[in-house]
C-alpha positions in Angstrom: -14.4 -4.0 -4.6 -12.4 -3.2 -7.6 -10.6 0.2 -7.8 -9.0 1.5 -10.9 -6.6 4.3 -10.4 -4.7 6.2 -13.1 -1.1 6.5 -11.9 1.8 8.4 -13.4 4.5 6.2 -14.9 6.9 7.1 -12.1 4.6 5.8 -9.4 3.7 2.7 -11.4 7.5 2.0 -11.8 8.0 2.5 -8.1 5.2 0.1 -7.3 6.6 -2.5 -9.7 10.0 -2.2 -8.2 8.6 -2.7 -4.7 6.6 -5.7 -5.8 9.8 -7.3 -7.2 12.1 -6.3 -4.4 9.8 -7.2 -1.5 8.4 -10.3 -3.0 4.7 -9.4 -3.4 2.7 -11.4 -5.8 1.4 -8.3 -7.6 0.7 -4.5 -7.2 -2.6 -5.1 -5.5 -1.0 -7.1 -2.7 1.6 -4.4 -2.2 -1.0 -1.6 -2.0 -3.2 -3.7 0.3 -0.3 -4.1 2.6 0.3 -0.4 2.7 -3.3 0.3 3.5 -3.3 -2.2 6.3 -0.1 -0.6 7.7 -1.8 2.8 7.7 -4.9 1.3 9.4 -2.7 -0.1 12.1 -0.8 3.1 12.5 -4.1 5.1 12.8 -5.5 2.7 15.3 -2.3 3.1 17.5 -2.5 6.9 17.3 -6.2 6.8 18.2 -5.5 4.5 21.1 -2.7 6.7 22.4 -5.0 9.8 22.2 -7.7 8.1 24.3 
């Protein structure tokens, strides 16, 4: 799936900085990493609730 999001310049700049600092190949890789982290966090919370 392709997702196109309009982002304010400040957020785009932040993403670009994080890509460069943390060694991601591109913005998509960085954002995918953030989503996976959130999925893992949510799974841990759900596990603890059960």
